[in-house]
Backbone as CSV, one residue per row, in Angstrom:
resi,resn,N_x,N_y,N_z,CA_x,CA_y,CA_z,C_x,C_y,C_z
1,MET,152.490,132.505,177.698,153.201,132.073,176.777,152.857,132.119,175.386
2,GLY,153.499,132.695,174.586,153.062,133.174,173.175,152.920,132.305,171.950
3,SER,152.083,132.056,171.487,151.956,130.785,170.341,152.663,131.442,169.003
4,ASP,153.013,130.368,168.631,153.242,130.436,167.050,152.530,130.661,165.923
5,LYS,152.666,132.076,165.664,151.186,132.225,164.335,151.303,131.684,163.129
6,SER,152.540,130.968,162.950,152.602,129.783,161.795,151.630,128.524,161.966
7,GLU,151.087,128.007,163.257,150.910,126.700,163.742,149.114,126.773,163.768
8,PRO,148.898,125.624,163.348,147.012,126.009,163.253,146.495,126.113,164.697
9,ARG,145.548,126.753,164.974,145.405,127.317,165.981,144.924,126.419,166.953
10,SER,143.585,125.245,166.111,142.588,124.418,166.734,142.884,123.060,165.671
11,VAL,142.678,122.168,166.664,142.442,121.007,165.812,141.293,120.015,166.169
12,THR,140.763,119.361,164.819,139.859,118.589,165.048,140.491,117.191,164.412
13,ARG,140.105,115.938,165.550,140.608,114.712,165.057,139.490,114.044,165.221
14,VAL,139.515,113.086,164.054,138.376,111.758,163.447,139.549,110.661,163.742
15,GLU,138.652,109.869,164.480,139.237,108.097,164.496,138.690,107.511,163.488
16,ILE,139.695,107.268,162.792,139.685,106.289,161.637,139.968,104.447,161.874
17,GLY,141.282,104.661,161.989,141.779,103.139,162.723,141.899,102.111,161.255
18,GLN,141.940,102.603,160.085,141.942,101.855,158.796,142.220,103.004,157.797
19,CYS,143.232,102.783,156.850,143.648,102.943,156.004,142.499,103.594,154.727
20,ILE,142.371,104.753,154.437,141.324,105.418,153.839,141.411,105.094,152.275
21,TYR,142.694,104.814,151.777,142.831,104.509,150.202,142.979,102.775,150.303
22,CYS,143.484,101.973,150.845,143.660,100.765,150.529,142.605,99.841,151.465
23,ARG,141.956,100.789,152.559,141.321,99.664,153.200,142.021,98.792,154.247
24,SER,143.298,98.874,154.202,144.307,97.994,154.948,144.008,98.442,156.602
25,LEU,144.167,97.375,157.589,144.330,97.928,159.025,145.255,97.929,159.539
26,PRO,145.721,98.508,160.849,147.111,98.711,161.609,147.580,97.005,161.680
27,SER,149.105,97.313,161.850,149.354,95.961,161.934,150.766,96.270,162.861
28,ALA,151.772,95.150,163.386,152.536,95.424,164.004,153.633,96.234,162.908
29,ASP,153.950,95.877,161.643,154.755,96.352,160.900,154.308,97.755,160.242
30,ASP,152.689,97.967,160.638,152.405,99.349,160.269,151.526,99.886,161.143
31,PRO,151.094,100.190,161.841,150.385,100.707,162.963,149.242,102.172,162.336
32,LEU,149.775,102.087,161.040,149.143,103.466,160.296,149.586,104.848,160.639
33,GLN,149.353,105.891,159.946,149.591,107.432,160.297,148.724,108.176,159.985
34,ASP,148.945,109.153,160.747,147.585,110.369,160.593,147.390,110.821,159.510
35,GLU,146.379,111.179,158.804,146.209,112.065,157.843,145.308,113.543,157.999
36,HIS,146.178,114.580,157.560,145.814,115.748,157.259,144.828,115.727,156.195
37,ILE,143.522,116.203,156.451,142.669,116.655,155.358,142.985,117.560,154.802
38,PHE,143.323,118.925,154.943,143.761,119.452,154.450,145.514,119.653,155.008
39,PRO,146.605,119.512,154.077,147.921,119.488,154.322,148.199,120.414,155.564
40,PHE,149.376,119.883,156.326,149.384,120.650,157.736,150.256,122.057,157.401
41,GLY,151.345,121.738,155.982,151.649,122.828,155.611,150.786,124.244,155.029
42,LEU,149.498,123.771,154.784,148.947,124.907,154.311,147.457,125.079,155.239
43,PHE,148.220,125.191,156.436,147.166,125.373,157.631,145.757,123.871,157.725
44,GLY,146.840,122.947,157.606,145.498,122.041,158.093,145.352,121.836,159.347
45,ARG,144.312,121.361,159.781,143.602,121.957,161.375,143.001,120.324,161.518
46,GLN,142.321,119.470,160.340,141.465,118.334,161.047,142.298,117.300,160.318
47,THR,142.405,116.029,161.278,143.429,115.097,161.453,142.268,113.841,161.377
48,LEU,142.700,112.696,160.537,141.904,111.483,160.225,142.926,110.866,161.276
49,VAL,142.645,110.335,162.491,143.868,109.761,163.354,143.996,107.950,162.621
50,ARG,145.078,107.841,162.273,145.455,106.217,161.862,144.615,106.090,160.662
51,ALA,144.796,106.791,159.799,144.189,106.663,158.285,144.856,106.646,157.072
52,SER,146.071,106.170,157.109,147.061,106.099,156.012,148.179,104.741,156.326
53,CYS,148.160,104.051,155.172,149.363,102.997,155.416,150.535,103.858,155.082
54,ARG,151.437,103.078,155.267,152.715,103.549,154.675,153.016,103.523,153.454
55,ARG,152.168,102.493,152.642,152.418,102.407,150.906,151.583,103.451,150.579
56,CYS,150.902,103.541,151.157,149.473,104.663,150.589,150.321,106.272,150.687
57,ALA,150.851,106.506,151.503,151.319,107.676,152.005,152.566,107.945,151.004
58,ASP,153.513,106.893,150.778,154.220,106.908,149.816,154.078,107.214,148.231
59,LYS,152.616,107.035,148.134,151.750,107.707,147.114,150.856,109.098,146.732
60,THR,150.993,109.340,148.087,150.270,110.604,148.393,151.496,111.595,148.625
61,SER,152.613,111.407,148.957,153.343,112.402,149.563,154.214,113.173,148.416
62,PRO,154.353,112.527,147.436,155.284,113.181,146.260,154.293,114.614,145.671
63,PHE,153.102,114.466,145.585,152.348,115.367,144.841,151.916,116.548,145.845
64,GLU,151.762,116.310,146.893,151.751,117.266,147.732,152.828,118.214,147.943
65,SER,154.106,117.307,147.832,155.374,117.978,148.403,155.838,118.885,146.997
66,LYS,155.209,118.745,145.821,155.573,119.069,144.625,154.519,120.553,144.885
67,VAL,153.705,120.615,145.306,152.609,121.924,145.664,153.358,122.296,146.515
68,GLN,153.725,122.047,147.786,153.960,122.816,149.221,155.631,123.179,149.054
69,LYS,156.464,122.262,148.728,157.782,122.632,148.336,158.680,123.256,147.058
70,GLN,157.842,123.309,146.171,158.272,123.864,145.016,157.270,124.524,144.618
71,ASP,156.042,124.720,144.340,154.973,125.580,144.009,154.772,126.923,144.804
72,LEU,154.863,126.415,146.155,154.406,127.336,147.286,155.646,127.923,147.822
73,TYR,156.638,127.180,147.615,157.725,127.269,148.404,157.905,128.898,148.461
74,GLY,158.123,129.676,148.028,158.055,131.302,148.238,157.197,131.592,149.194
75,LEU,155.938,131.520,148.544,154.687,132.295,149.265,154.792,131.406,150.656
76,ARG,154.982,129.994,151.047,154.705,129.681,152.527,155.701,130.522,153.179
77,ILE,157.011,130.685,152.883,157.992,131.502,153.691,157.860,133.045,153.943
78,ALA,157.246,133.579,152.737,157.056,135.118,152.868,155.796,135.155,153.733
79,LEU,155.034,134.259,153.857,153.529,134.168,154.622,153.637,133.461,156.219
80,GLY,154.634,132.955,155.956,154.785,132.075,157.359,153.973,131.066,157.721
81,PHE,153.869,130.246,156.699,152.447,129.207,156.849,153.249,127.923,157.552
82,PRO,152.495,127.127,158.111,153.224,126.187,159.151,154.210,125.006,158.195
83,THR,155.379,124.757,159.279,156.125,124.039,158.728,156.669,123.200,159.687
84,ARG,157.041,121.849,159.424,157.960,120.870,160.528,159.213,121.088,160.718
85,ARG,159.624,121.786,159.793,161.394,122.096,159.312,161.999,123.671,159.862
86,LYS,161.142,123.800,161.096,161.320,125.272,161.485,162.848,125.554,161.145
87,ARG,163.885,125.079,161.592,165.205,125.048,161.396,165.746,125.672,159.664
88,GLN,164.998,124.627,159.223,165.638,125.033,157.572,164.952,126.355,157.228
89,ARG,163.517,126.547,158.058,163.112,127.814,157.166,163.720,129.379,158.127
90,GLU,164.404,128.690,159.511,164.605,129.863,159.510,166.090,130.432,159.282
91,SER,166.502,129.429,158.606,167.993,129.731,157.695,167.625,130.842,156.434
92,VAL,166.460,130.489,155.926,166.238,131.222,154.709,166.023,132.829,155.044
93,SER,166.981,133.591,154.029,166.770,135.333,154.503,166.315,135.744,152.967
94,THR,166.708,134.719,151.784,166.060,135.845,150.472,165.442,134.816,149.776
95,LEU,164.315,135.102,148.670,163.972,134.555,147.748,163.903,134.899,146.624
96,PRO,163.767,133.885,145.374,164.031,134.263,144.084,162.942,135.000,143.406
97,MET,163.241,135.824,142.736,162.234,136.809,141.804,163.061,137.151,140.748
98,GLU,162.073,137.120,139.759,163.124,137.320,138.088,162.130,138.649,137.826
99,ILE,162.793,139.786,137.545,162.498,141.024,136.871,162.881,141.664,136.019
100,VAL,161.800,142.463,135.092,162.705,143.592,134.039,162.845,144.689,134.097
101,THR,164.184,145.240,133.998,164.253,146.820,134.693,163.455,147.620,133.550
102,ASN,163.894,149.001,134.077,162.807,149.972,132.871,163.717,150.049,131.986
103,THR,165.016,149.424,131.935,165.949,149.475,130.496,165.665,148.556,129.818
104,GLY,164.928,147.290,130.076,164.487,146.185,129.418,165.196,145.021,129.685
105,GLU,166.450,144.963,130.667,167.231,143.677,131.034,166.352,142.908,131.936
106,THR,166.377,141.820,132.004,166.041,140.850,132.415,166.907,140.321,133.436
107,LYS,166.730,140.094,135.038,167.381,139.551,135.889,166.830,138.664,136.817
108,ASP,167.600,137.790,137.129,167.057,136.668,138.307,167.912,137.028,139.352
109,ILE,166.908,137.815,140.309,167.437,138.064,141.809,166.967,137.714,142.936
110,GLU,168.016,137.395,144.132,167.409,136.865,145.369,167.080,138.398,146.268
111,VAL,165.744,138.518,146.345,165.313,139.295,147.814,165.173,139.012,148.702
112,PRO,165.399,140.234,150.095,164.820,139.888,151.317,163.364,139.553,151.470
113,ILE,163.189,138.534,152.310,161.665,138.086,152.255,160.750,138.992,152.393
114,GLU,160.801,140.054,153.133,160.160,141.110,153.044,159.833,141.684,151.591
115,ASP,160.408,141.960,150.785,160.946,142.164,149.718,159.983,141.323,148.640
116,TYR,159.611,139.744,149.041,159.341,138.935,148.039,157.624,139.537,147.317
117,CYS,157.275,138.986,146.458,155.957,139.466,145.764,155.006,137.739,146.269
118,PRO,154.469,137.781,147.292,153.520,136.433,147.801,152.031,136.628,147.087
119,LEU,152.167,137.145,145.862,150.666,136.813,144.801,150.158,135.600,144.931
120,LEU,148.913,135.383,145.289,148.258,134.131,145.081,147.378,134.120,143.763
121,PRO,147.857,133.271,142.567,146.959,133.009,141.601,146.575,131.548,142.097
122,PHE,145.532,131.385,140.950,144.740,130.057,141.298,144.680,129.629,140.054
123,PRO,144.772,128.011,139.397,144.227,127.476,138.372,143.014,127.075,138.259
124,LEU,142.481,127.375,137.184,141.188,126.959,136.548,141.250,126.061,135.926
125,PHE,140.317,124.944,135.896,139.898,123.972,135.567,138.330,123.486,135.267
126,ASN,138.236,122.905,134.182,137.229,122.465,133.564,136.204,121.811,134.424
127,PRO,135.113,121.788,134.714,134.115,120.849,135.722,134.570,119.550,135.565
128,PRO,134.411,119.216,136.531,134.780,117.216,136.518,133.851,116.686,135.332
129,ALA,134.478,115.787,134.430,134.043,115.102,133.356,132.370,114.092,133.710
130,TYR,132.877,113.810,135.228,131.975,113.168,135.458,130.381,113.469,135.653
131,LEU,130.568,114.881,135.891,129.596,115.442,135.985,128.876,116.517,134.627
132,SER,130.233,116.879,133.949,129.554,117.529,132.701,129.365,116.846,131.295
133,LYS,129.878,115.831,131.598,129.639,114.301,130.248,130.520,115.147,129.460
134,ALA,131.485,115.928,129.282,132.092,116.074,128.259,133.139,114.943,128.195
135,PRO,133.472,114.778,126.911,134.212,114.432,126.118,135.630,114.068,127.005
136,TYR,136.585,113.151,127.303,137.482,112.855,128.047,138.317,111.837,128.116
137,LYS,139.798,112.034,127.819,140.489,111.029,127.794,141.243,110.691,128.956
138,GLU,142.357,111.997,129.567,143.023,111.475,130.493,143.233,113.247,131.179
139,GLY,143.787,112.909,132.720,144.639,113.756,132.904,143.544,114.908,133.463
140,ILE,144.257,116.168,133.385,143.538,117.823,133.499,144.122,118.414,133.122
141,GLN,143.700,119.620,132.065,144.301,120.559,132.052,143.509,121.792,132.822
142,MET,144.581,122.913,132.975,144.456,124.202,133.450,143.788,124.807,132.462
143,THR,142.672,125.794,132.452,142.112,125.894,131.632,142.061,127.855,131.942
144,GLY,142.558,128.322,132.798,142.726,129.736,132.628,143.177,130.070,134.514
145,TRP,143.238,130.976,135.171,143.814,131.150,136.437,142.955,132.923,136.846
146,ALA,142.851,132.629,137.845,142.635,134.083,138.744,143.468,134.369,139.927
147,ALA,143.808,135.485,140.431,144.435,135.996,141.362,144.666,136.765,142.196
148,ALA,144.658,137.051,143.267,144.476,138.162,143.826,146.155,138.976,144.494
149,PRO,146.042,139.808,144.647,147.644,140.594,144.624,147.598,140.751,146.245
150,ALA,149.231,141.059,145.815,149.868,141.311,147.616,149.467,142.246,148.330
151,LYS,149.715,142.125,149.579,149.263,143.091,150.695,149.656,144.504,150.044
152,ARG,151.374,144.200,150.129,152.170,145.191,150.043,152.080,145.659,148.292
153,PRO,151.649,147.321,148.252,151.613,148.059,146.786,152.901,147.633,146.119
154,LEU,153.177,146.832,145.130,153.582,146.084,144.020,154.887,147.574,143.325
155,GLU,154.055,149.121,143.743,155.050,149.669,143.219,156.377,150.176,143.927
156,GLU,156.074,149.671,145.079,156.930,150.110,146.261,158.259,149.196,145.736
157,ILE,157.994,147.675,145.578,159.000,147.005,145.349,159.757,147.252,144.174
158,ALA,158.709,147.586,142.749,159.234,148.077,141.445,160.307,149.088,141.954
159,ASN,159.768,150.322,142.562,160.835,151.039,142.536,161.715,150.937,143.140
160,LYS,162.084,149.800,144.477,162.904,149.479,144.794,164.129,148.687,144.293
161,TYR,163.803,148.216,142.986,164.555,147.405,141.980,164.348,147.675,140.808
162,ASP,163.762,149.039,140.562,163.972,149.748,139.516,163.418,148.664,138.400
163,ALA,162.217,148.127,138.862,161.948,147.110,137.583,160.200,147.536,137.226
164,LYS,159.971,147.147,135.840,158.446,147.374,135.329,157.806,146.241,135.198
165,GLU,158.708,145.146,135.311,158.072,143.751,135.369,158.854,142.949,136.563
166,ILE,157.495,142.353,137.365,158.083,141.356,138.466,157.854,139.823,138.320
167,ALA,158.422,138.763,138.319,157.789,137.558,137.689,158.339,136.986,139.142
168,VAL,157.353,135.899,140.021,157.551,134.649,141.034,157.107,133.631,140.315
169,TRP,157.771,132.593,140.910,157.247,131.202,140.172,156.289,130.476,141.246
170,THR,155.494,129.623,140.216,154.464,128.871,140.925,153.693,128.381,140.430
171,LEU,153.039,127.050,140.522,152.526,126.362,139.981,153.019,125.717,138.881
172,ARG,154.198,125.133,139.014,154.484,124.234,137.849,153.849,123.057,137.492
173,TYR,153.025,122.213,138.901,152.641,121.180,138.643,151.082,120.899,138.711
174,PRO,150.122,121.625,137.657,148.884,121.746,138.149,148.263,120.226,138.248
175,GLN,148.910,119.158,137.574,147.894,117.881,137.823,148.368,117.770,139.572
176,ALA,149.392,117.964,140.000,149.535,117.529,141.139,148.541,118.216,142.117
177,TRP,148.541,119.379,141.932,147.540,120.322,142.333,146.448,119.653,142.375
178,ALA,145.653,119.107,141.270,144.521,118.556,140.916,144.433,117.239,141.866
179,LEU,145.397,116.618,141.930,145.490,115.170,142.988,145.442,115.844,144.412
180,MET,146.308,116.744,144.915,145.538,117.569,146.159,144.655,117.548,146.518
181,PHE,143.893,118.312,145.601,142.190,118.384,145.669,141.597,117.295,145.491
182,ALA,142.220,116.440,145.077,141.230,115.098,145.032,141.341,114.478,146.598
183,LYS,142.337,114.299,147.058,142.857,113.707,148.218,141.967,114.488,149.446
184,ILE,141.974,115.939,149.221,141.301,116.844,150.380,139.615,116.504,149.944
185,GLY,139.235,116.243,148.676,137.993,116.091,149.255,137.510,114.991,149.465
186,TYR,138.131,113.943,149.056,138.020,112.573,149.567,138.216,112.377,151.221
187,ALA,139.155,112.955,151.657,139.543,112.759,153.264,138.384,113.783,154.107
188,LEU,137.504,115.059,153.097,136.954,115.552,153.810,135.485,114.682,153.846
189,ALA,135.022,114.030,152.930,134.272,113.228,153.003,134.059,112.104,153.969
190,VAL,135.199,111.443,153.995,135.685,109.940,155.141,135.528,110.943,156.303
191,GLY,136.325,112.051,156.795,135.819,112.698,157.895,134.341,113.189,158.327
192,HIS,133.500,113.478,157.504,132.053,113.806,157.457,131.112,112.567,157.631
193,TYR,131.313,111.365,156.800,130.257,110.880,156.540,130.920,109.421,157.364
194,GLY,132.133,109.290,157.742,133.031,108.099,158.053,132.604,106.874,157.019
195,LEU,134.220,106.023,156.831,134.591,105.535,155.919,133.799,104.137,155.984
196,ALA,133.147,103.866,156.813,132.405,102.847,156.933,131.089,102.748,155.960
197,ARG,130.520,104.378,155.729,129.633,104.833,154.571,129.773,105.253,153.414
198,ILE,131.347,104.709,152.853,131.985,104.719,151.430,132.393,103.475,151.234
199,ARG,131.861,103.044,150.205,131.978,101.950,149.683,133.471,101.992,149.020
200,ALA,134.558,100.778,149.041,135.775,101.123,148.585,135.693,100.786,146.900
201,GLU,134.273,99.914,146.428,134.205,100.075,144.808,133.811,101.177,144.224
202,ASP,132.814,102.069,145.150,132.311,103.309,144.934,133.265,104.628,144.595
203,ALA,134.617,104.567,145.657,135.622,105.693,145.885,136.383,105.391,144.550
204,TYR,135.433,106.105,143.383,136.882,106.125,142.245,137.840,106.820,142.473
205,VAL,137.532,108.238,143.043,138.686,109.021,142.933,140.211,108.514,143.327
206,THR,139.854,107.359,144.244,141.185,106.617,145.449,141.648,106.448,144.492
207,ASN,141.752,105.626,142.859,142.083,104.979,141.776,143.393,106.168,141.468
208,ALA,142.698,107.523,141.122,143.851,108.406,140.806,144.725,109.175,141.678
209,ILE,144.261,109.112,143.289,144.996,109.729,144.096,146.282,108.828,144.169
210,LEU,145.756,107.222,144.100,147.373,106.600,144.163,147.896,105.890,143.134
211,GLY,147.690,106.799,142.178,148.145,106.871,140.838,148.053,105.597,140.041
212,LYS,146.918,105.024,140.271,146.437,103.955,139.555,145.993,104.232,137.862
213,THR,145.363,104.954,138.307,144.470,105.871,136.975,145.026,107.306,136.601
214,ASN,144.939,107.917,135.256,145.488,108.672,135.282,144.229,109.811,134.776
215,ASP,142.971,109.672,135.888,141.621,110.583,135.424,141.298,111.242,136.491
216,VAL,142.132,111.841,137.048,141.923,112.934,138.112,140.643,114.003,137.599
217,GLY,140.741,114.673,136.362,139.833,115.378,135.409,138.170,114.575,135.632
218,MET,138.125,113.617,135.587,136.656,113.082,136.064,135.970,113.611,137.410
219,TRP,137.236,113.812,138.104,136.449,113.981,139.554,136.469,115.464,140.121
220,VAL,137.682,116.207,139.547,138.099,117.405,140.328,137.860,118.480,139.178
221,GLY,137.376,119.942,139.287,137.180,120.554,138.288,136.583,121.941,139.150
222,CYS,136.307,122.941,138.196,135.381,124.368,139.035,134.533,124.592,138.165
223,ASP,133.565,124.992,138.925,132.254,125.140,138.111,132.695,126.960,137.437
224,GLY,133.535,127.534,137.505,133.650,129.379,137.010,132.897,130.028,137.325
225,GLU,132.157,129.653,138.332,130.944,131.018,138.271,131.265,131.816,139.913
226,LYS,131.595,130.840,140.880,131.540,131.672,142.022,132.978,131.630,142.498
227,VAL,133.373,133.115,142.705,135.000,133.526,142.841,134.552,134.296,144.499
228,TYR,135.148,134.182,145.269,135.192,134.821,146.701,136.550,135.392,147.046
229,VAL,136.577,136.429,147.263,137.694,137.216,148.007,138.114,137.250,149.407
230,VAL,138.668,136.429,149.818,138.819,135.998,151.289,140.015,136.508,151.919
231,ALA,140.007,137.336,152.849,141.422,137.595,153.289,142.827,137.498,152.524
232,SER,142.809,138.127,151.413,143.711,138.421,150.205,143.875,136.888,149.701
233,CYS,142.966,136.171,149.324,142.916,134.759,148.883,141.893,134.436,148.020
234,LEU,141.941,133.921,146.957,140.772,133.330,146.196,140.417,131.867,146.618
235,LEU,138.967,131.782,146.942,138.559,130.528,147.471,137.516,130.249,146.243
236,LEU,137.850,129.032,146.001,136.476,128.799,144.867,135.339,127.881,145.449
237,SER,134.347,128.384,145.525,133.086,127.455,145.906,132.723,126.733,144.477
238,LEU,132.834,125.093,144.594,132.540,124.478,143.473,131.307,123.639,144.105
239,SER,130.329,123.655,142.918,129.044,122.626,142.940,129.216,121.530,142.725
240,PHE,130.537,121.095,142.304,130.894,119.550,141.959,131.121,118.538,142.712
241,LEU,131.363,117.954,142.331,131.874,116.499,143.077,132.887,116.374,144.341
242,LEU,133.863,117.567,143.847,135.259,117.913,145.068,135.582,119.679,145.022
243,LEU,135.565,119.458,146.102,136.206,120.777,146.351,137.716,121.294,146.138
244,ALA,137.879,122.246,145.566,138.991,122.515,144.812,139.717,124.180,144.809
245,PHE,140.800,124.227,145.143,141.626,125.756,145.228,141.944,125.915,143.754
246,TRP,142.468,127.218,143.471,142.974,127.186,142.121,144.559,127.560,142.721
247,TRP,145.439,127.419,141.529,146.870,127.929,141.532,147.049,127.661,140.780
248,PRO,147.931,128.731,139.902,148.305,128.928,138.506,149.952,128.149,138.450
249,LYS,150.359,128.163,137.463,151.681,127.539,137.040,153.053,127.816,137.199
250,ARG,153.252,129.029,137.179,154.717,129.327,136.591,154.822,130.675,137.339
251,PRO,155.644,131.639,137.140,155.854,132.967,137.812,154.884,133.435,137.038
252,MET,154.651,134.724,137.191,153.807,135.442,136.959,154.255,136.977,136.348
253,ARG,153.977,137.067,135.382,154.756,138.618,134.874,153.917,139.606,134.014
254,ALA,154.446,140.558,134.449,153.929,141.836,134.230,153.527,141.813,132.699
255,GLY,152.626,142.678,131.819,152.617,143.109,131.007,151.387,141.809,130.278
256,ASN,151.555,141.876,128.884,150.758,141.118,128.180,150.159,139.752,129.087
257,PRO,148.394,139.560,128.759,147.877,140.219,128.356,147.190,141.014,129.598
258,ILE,147.654,140.816,130.765,147.255,141.343,132.153,147.317,142.728,131.895
259,THR,146.091,143.494,132.361,146.217,145.196,132.751,146.803,145.825,134.034
260,ASP,146.731,147.103,134.280,147.164,147.109,135.565,145.964,146.958,136.586
261,THR,144.709,146.737,135.959,143.582,145.731,136.894,144.305,144.768,138.289
262,THR,145.575,144.581,137.577,146.285,143.259,138.328,146.430,143.888,140.036
263,LEU,146.673,144.966,139.963,147.256,145.679,141.218,145.676,145.997,141.856
264,SER,144.590,145.907,141.452,143.304,146.166,142.284,143.129,145.198,143.488
265,ASP,141.747,145.114,144.162,141.440,143.874,144.953,140.667,143.496,144.368
266,GLU,140.180,143.564,143.192,139.526,142.207,142.367,140.129,141.077,141.751
267,PRO,139.736,139.908,141.592,140.665,138.534,140.966,140.378,139.228,139.616
268,ILE,141.891,138.210,139.256,142.269,138.788,137.523,141.721,137.539,137.023
269,THR,141.320,137.197,135.859,141.271,136.115,134.833,141.921,136.397,133.745
270,SER,142.586,135.221,133.483,142.907,135.338,132.156,143.189,134.186,131.369
271,SER,143.565,133.980,129.988,143.444,132.514,129.421,144.986,132.344,129.618
272,VAL,145.482,130.992,129.731,146.313,130.230,130.047,147.378,130.803,128.905
273,GLN,148.783,131.127,129.215,149.654,130.866,127.813,150.376,129.914,127.521
274,ASP,150.780,129.864,126.668,151.508,128.886,125.963,153.040,128.605,126.514
275,SER,153.456,129.781,126.817,154.915,129.725,127.515,155.100,129.157,128.543
276,VAL,156.272,129.284,129.127,156.587,128.191,130.326,156.120,129.356,131.833
277,ARG,155.595,130.347,131.246,155.382,131.423,132.725,154.046,132.305,132.613
278,GLN,153.226,132.660,133.398,151.899,133.389,132.807,152.183,134.537,133.489
279,THR,151.288,135.852,132.983,151.749,137.022,133.414,150.607,136.802,134.741
280,GLU,151.389,137.840,135.592,151.348,137.673,137.051,150.832,139.328,137.424
281,VAL,151.866,139.997,137.281,151.713,141.397,137.702,152.029,142.227,136.697
282,CYS,151.396,143.667,136.786,151.435,144.568,135.790,152.142,145.916,136.629
283,LEU,152.862,146.200,136.186,153.076,147.514,136.555,153.629,148.602,135.452
284,GLY,153.033,149.320,135.805,152.876,150.868,134.627,152.136,150.267,133.547
285,SER,151.765,149.148,133.025,150.885,148.963,131.756,149.721,149.607,131.521
286,SER,149.321,150.064,130.141,148.133,150.626,130.240,146.737,149.998,129.844
């Protein structure tokens, strides 16, 4: 019997039996639900069993939903990421892109899934303020981004749609990404060390995860040094408090300030633009 390639192939389950965020115990009204360390929709395979109460799940679900269902909507469909809504996924046949034609006309178009550009850009954050000791007020700011190109040559798509620029929308919510990274890092620590070895008063990051404080930039960040290209995906190795992936904010558009190296096999870095979009794909630029 064949397996669904979009489903995680192996699962590791760690029994917890207590909400890892508020430390509440199972009850008749709330027996607690399992918590994926990495979200299921991002190929999460490790599960903390009975590890989140309903109230805390209501706090974490919104930012994970922004990442998976909005920022990564097109990419997850195009690359067959796991989903619990298979019928809804099967009903999708096209995805949105924006192009600038060779005559300079900007168009919003719907393209077949196979023509979508599932580029993998990741946002770059400052180091966690807790470790860098840099002045810090609140929130988190994206300071740059890196990207890996799609496997399909972009020139093929550009020629098909008479485009000199292609834009796809992603990462409108960098703070939601940072909160998801915080949740992943904390859940990894719980799974590895056990909840009993992490005192509630020392788990400062849980306040940010639950929205009690706006200080995720204290605990989440990048070291800006180690970038690895793995299976067309960029993985940042952080030497700081929490593990984080990067992802960018908006679509990416060809042209300034990225050059045609965007089409190479190397990661791309660039300063963040003030506009609502970021340069992502460069076609025919010099």
